[in-house]
C-alpha positions as CSV (number, residue, x, y, z in Angstrom):
1,X,15.2,-8.7,15.5
2,X,16.2,-5.3,16.1
3,X,14.2,-3.2,14.0
4,X,13.7,0.5,13.0
5,X,10.3,1.5,11.3
6,X,9.7,4.7,9.3
7,X,6.3,5.7,9.0
8,X,3.4,5.8,11.7
9,X,0.6,6.5,9.6
10,X,-2.8,4.6,9.0
11,X,-1.1,1.6,8.0
12,X,2.4,1.9,9.6
13,X,1.2,2.4,13.1
14,X,-0.6,-0.9,13.4
15,X,2.3,-2.9,11.8
16,X,5.0,-1.4,14.1
17,X,2.4,-2.3,17.0
18,X,2.1,-5.8,15.7
19,X,5.9,-6.2,15.4
20,X,6.2,-5.2,19.0
21,X,3.6,-7.7,20.0
22,X,5.6,-10.4,18.3
23,X,8.6,-9.5,20.6
24,X,10.8,-7.5,18.1
25,X,12.7,-4.3,19.4
26,X,11.2,-1.5,17.2
27,X,12.4,2.2,17.0
28,X,10.0,4.2,15.2
29,X,10.4,7.4,13.4
30,X,7.6,9.5,11.9
31,X,8.1,12.9,10.4
32,X,5.2,14.1,12.9
33,X,6.4,12.9,16.1
34,X,2.8,13.2,17.8
35,X,1.6,10.2,15.5
36,X,4.2,8.1,16.7
37,X,3.6,8.7,20.4
38,X,1.2,6.4,21.3
39,X,3.6,3.4,20.2
40,X,5.5,4.1,23.3
41,X,2.9,2.5,25.5
42,X,3.3,-0.7,23.3
43,X,7.2,-0.6,23.9
44,X,8.5,1.3,21.0
45,X,11.3,3.7,21.2
46,X,11.1,6.9,19.2
47,X,13.9,8.6,17.1
48,X,14.4,11.9,16.2
49,X,15.6,11.2,12.7
50,X,15.7,8.3,10.2
51,X,19.5,8.3,10.6
52,X,19.1,7.9,14.3
53,X,16.4,5.0,13.8
54,X,18.6,3.1,11.6
55,X,21.7,3.0,13.9
56,X,22.6,-0.6,14.9
57,X,19.4,-2.2,13.5
58,X,19.0,-5.7,11.7
59,X,16.6,-4.2,9.4
60,X,14.7,-1.0,8.6
61,X,11.1,-1.0,7.3
62,X,9.6,1.9,5.3
63,X,5.9,2.4,5.0
64,X,5.4,5.7,3.5
65,X,2.9,7.4,1.1
66,X,4.9,7.9,-1.9
67,X,8.2,7.5,-3.9
68,X,9.6,11.1,-2.9
69,X,8.9,10.1,0.9
70,X,10.7,7.0,0.6
71,X,13.5,8.5,-1.1
72,X,14.0,11.2,1.3
73,X,13.8,8.8,4.2
74,X,16.6,6.5,2.6
75,X,18.7,9.6,2.1
76,X,18.5,10.2,5.8
77,X,19.5,6.7,7.0
78,X,21.7,5.4,4.4
79,X,25.0,6.4,5.9
80,X,23.8,5.0,9.5
81,X,22.5,1.7,8.4
82,X,24.9,-0.9,8.7
83,X,26.6,-2.9,6.0
84,X,24.7,-6.2,5.7
85,X,21.6,-4.5,7.2
86,X,18.3,-4.8,5.4
87,X,16.0,-2.0,4.0
88,X,12.4,-3.8,3.9
89,X,10.5,-1.3,1.4
90,X,6.7,-2.2,2.2
91,X,5.4,1.3,0.6
92,X,3.6,1.1,-2.7
93,X,6.3,2.8,-4.9
94,X,7.2,3.0,-8.6
95,X,9.2,0.2,-10.4
96,X,12.0,2.8,-11.4
97,X,12.1,4.0,-7.7
98,X,12.6,0.4,-6.4
99,X,15.2,-0.1,-8.9
100,X,17.3,2.9,-7.8
101,X,16.9,1.8,-4.0
102,X,18.3,-1.5,-5.0
103,X,21.4,0.0,-6.5
104,X,22.0,2.6,-3.7
105,X,21.7,-0.1,-1.1
106,X,24.0,-2.4,-3.0
107,X,26.5,0.5,-3.5
108,X,26.5,0.9,0.5
109,X,26.9,-2.9,1.1
110,X,23.3,-3.2,2.4
111,X,20.3,-5.3,1.3
112,X,17.2,-4.1,-0.2
113,X,14.0,-6.1,-0.2
114,X,10.8,-4.9,-1.6
115,X,7.8,-6.1,0.3
116,X,4.6,-4.1,-0.4
117,X,1.4,-5.3,1.1
118,X,-2.2,-6.0,0.1
119,X,-4.7,-4.8,2.8
120,X,-6.2,-1.8,4.2
121,X,-5.8,-0.6,7.8
122,X,-8.1,-2.8,9.4
123,X,-6.2,-5.9,8.0
124,X,-3.1,-4.4,9.2
125,X,-4.3,-4.1,12.7
126,X,-5.4,-7.7,12.4
127,X,-2.0,-8.7,11.2
128,X,-3.9,-10.2,8.1
129,X,-2.0,-8.4,5.4
130,X,-0.8,-10.2,2.4
131,X,2.9,-9.5,1.7
132,X,4.6,-9.7,-1.6
133,X,8.3,-9.9,-1.2
134,X,11.2,-9.9,-3.7
135,X,14.9,-9.9,-3.2
136,X,17.8,-12.2,-2.3
137,X,16.0,-15.4,-1.1
138,X,18.4,-16.0,2.1
139,X,17.5,-12.4,2.9
140,X,13.8,-12.9,2.7
141,X,14.0,-16.2,4.7
142,X,16.1,-14.1,7.5
143,X,13.2,-11.5,7.4
144,X,10.3,-14.0,7.4
145,X,9.7,-13.5,11.3
146,X,8.9,-9.7,10.4
147,X,6.4,-10.9,7.5
148,X,4.8,-13.4,9.7
149,X,4.2,-10.8,12.5
150,X,2.3,-8.6,9.9
151,X,0.3,-10.9,7.5
152,X,-1.4,-14.1,6.8
153,X,0.7,-14.9,4.0
154,X,3.6,-14.0,2.0
155,X,4.4,-14.5,-1.8
156,X,7.8,-14.4,-3.1
157,X,8.0,-13.3,-6.7
158,X,11.6,-13.2,-7.4
159,X,15.1,-12.1,-6.6
160,X,15.0,-8.6,-8.1
161,X,13.2,-6.3,-5.6
162,X,11.4,-4.4,-8.2
163,X,9.4,-7.4,-9.4
164,X,7.2,-7.3,-6.0
165,X,6.4,-3.4,-6.8
166,X,5.2,-4.5,-10.4
167,X,3.1,-7.0,-8.8
168,X,1.5,-4.5,-6.2
169,X,0.8,-1.9,-8.8
170,X,-0.7,-4.5,-11.1
171,X,-2.8,-5.6,-8.2
172,X,-4.0,-2.1,-7.5
173,X,-4.8,-1.6,-11.0
174,X,-7.2,-4.6,-11.0
175,X,-8.9,-3.1,-7.7
176,X,-9.3,0.4,-9.5
177,X,-10.8,-1.4,-12.6
178,X,-13.3,-3.3,-10.2
179,X,-14.1,-0.1,-8.6
180,X,-15.0,1.7,-12.0
181,X,-16.9,-1.1,-13.2
182,X,-18.7,-1.4,-9.9
183,X,-19.7,2.3,-10.3
184,X,-21.1,1.9,-13.8
185,X,-23.1,-1.2,-13.1
186,X,-24.6,0.2,-9.9
187,X,-25.5,3.4,-11.7
188,X,-27.3,1.3,-14.2
189,X,-29.2,-0.8,-11.7
190,X,-30.1,2.3,-9.4
191,X,-31.4,4.3,-12.4
192,X,-33.3,1.2,-13.6
193,X,-35.1,1.1,-10.2
194,X,-33.3,-2.0,-8.7
195,X,-32.0,-1.8,-4.9
196,X,-28.2,-1.5,-4.8
197,X,-28.0,-3.7,-1.8
198,X,-29.9,-6.5,-3.5
199,X,-27.7,-6.1,-6.8
200,X,-24.5,-6.5,-4.7
201,X,-25.9,-9.4,-3.0
202,X,-27.0,-11.2,-6.2
203,X,-23.5,-10.6,-7.9
204,X,-21.5,-11.5,-4.8
205,X,-23.3,-14.8,-4.4
206,X,-23.8,-15.7,-8.3
207,X,-20.7,-14.4,-9.8
208,X,-17.7,-13.4,-7.6
209,X,-18.0,-14.4,-3.9
210,X,-15.3,-12.0,-3.4
211,X,-14.2,-10.1,-0.1
212,X,-13.2,-7.2,-2.6
213,X,-16.6,-7.1,-3.9
214,X,-18.4,-7.5,-0.5
215,X,-16.3,-4.7,1.0
216,X,-16.0,-2.2,-1.8
217,X,-19.3,-3.1,-3.3
218,X,-20.8,-2.4,0.1
219,X,-19.2,1.2,0.1
220,X,-20.5,1.9,-3.4
221,X,-24.1,0.7,-2.8
222,X,-24.4,2.8,0.6
223,X,-22.2,5.6,-0.8
224,X,-20.0,5.6,2.3
225,X,-16.7,6.7,1.4
226,X,-15.6,7.9,4.7
227,X,-13.3,7.2,6.8
228,X,-11.1,6.6,4.1
229,X,-9.2,3.1,4.3
230,X,-7.1,4.3,1.3
231,X,-7.5,7.7,0.1
232,X,-8.5,8.5,-3.5
233,X,-5.5,10.7,-4.2
234,X,-3.2,7.9,-3.5
235,X,-5.0,5.7,-6.0
236,X,-4.5,8.2,-8.3
237,X,-0.7,8.2,-7.7
238,X,-0.6,4.3,-8.1
239,X,-2.2,4.5,-11.5
240,X,0.4,7.0,-12.5
241,X,3.0,4.7,-11.7
242,X,1.2,1.8,-13.2
243,X,1.3,3.9,-16.5
244,X,5.2,4.7,-15.8
245,X,5.9,1.1,-15.3
246,X,3.8,-0.1,-18.4
247,X,5.5,2.5,-20.7
248,X,8.9,1.4,-19.4
249,X,7.8,-2.3,-20.2
250,X,6.4,-1.4,-23.5
251,X,2.9,-2.9,-22.2
252,X,-0.3,-1.2,-23.7
253,X,-2.7,-0.5,-20.9
254,X,-5.6,1.3,-22.5
255,X,-7.8,0.9,-19.5
256,X,-5.3,2.5,-17.2
257,X,-5.7,5.8,-19.0
258,X,-9.5,5.8,-18.7
259,X,-9.1,5.0,-14.8
260,X,-6.6,8.0,-14.5
261,X,-8.9,10.3,-16.1
262,X,-11.9,9.0,-13.9
263,X,-9.6,9.7,-10.8
264,X,-8.6,13.0,-12.0
265,X,-12.4,13.7,-12.4
266,X,-12.8,12.9,-8.7
267,X,-9.9,15.0,-7.7
268,X,-11.4,17.9,-9.5
269,X,-14.5,17.5,-7.3
270,X,-12.4,17.7,-4.3
271,X,-12.9,14.1,-3.3
272,X,-9.1,13.3,-3.1
273,X,-9.4,12.6,0.7
274,X,-12.2,10.2,0.7
275,X,-11.8,6.3,0.1
276,X,-10.9,5.7,-3.5
277,X,-14.2,3.8,-3.8
278,X,-15.7,7.2,-4.3
279,X,-14.6,7.0,-8.2
280,X,-17.9,5.0,-8.4
281,X,-19.5,8.6,-7.8
282,X,-18.3,9.8,-11.3
283,X,-20.5,7.1,-13.0
284,X,-23.6,8.0,-10.9
285,X,-23.2,11.7,-11.6
286,X,-22.9,11.1,-15.1
287,X,-26.1,9.1,-15.0
288,X,-27.9,12.0,-13.4
289,X,-28.1,10.3,-9.9
């Protein structure tokens, strides 16, 4: 397919590279052009603006950090993206934002598919993301070669794009809840004199056998939060979006409020650029460790 890719950050760069390796023709735009320059060696063309990137493509992919950045990019390319072309939104954005994008693209005769991903930069580089897609079924089928180049699997959750964003936010909420529970449990065993690494081995073998616990639990046990695979400040943003979605759907989520305060405490400590597993430090600090 002839593709445009907007966003050459820690996730976007390896994703664009995998699309090129799969044989797609890719034009990349990034606000800081220098971050996109390495993709030239893999065969990417670089655009000077989102509008230029979107010209004469079958689909345009956005992989940006927040709602505002996505909406600004769409404002830039909405007039140059052809009728019938697809916007594949792979960013973690709010449900309300996703609904606005769907309406905007429909008004311009374009297609919008939400396809946020689960996975960190290492998974993106290895093409092992898990993609959650929602949108018109025939258009998702048309874009499946894009998903196949990026991930190890795709879950289609409905015809309304915003449903995929609801799933993604709910998944991130579960991860944040697991990080908080790990922080509290690790603080207890450490203060009791038990080795944190041994505790992790026990629970991951006896209880969970989970890559999430193995990966994040290892970071918490070693207190190793750099380099950040997913920055804590972005996790805070996602919790805000979870609460917005919950309020809109009239779904009480009391734990989301607790988690938001834990993230806010970490931000107050200047830890926003650490990996979001660093919220475990809050429990440790409160325990006097």
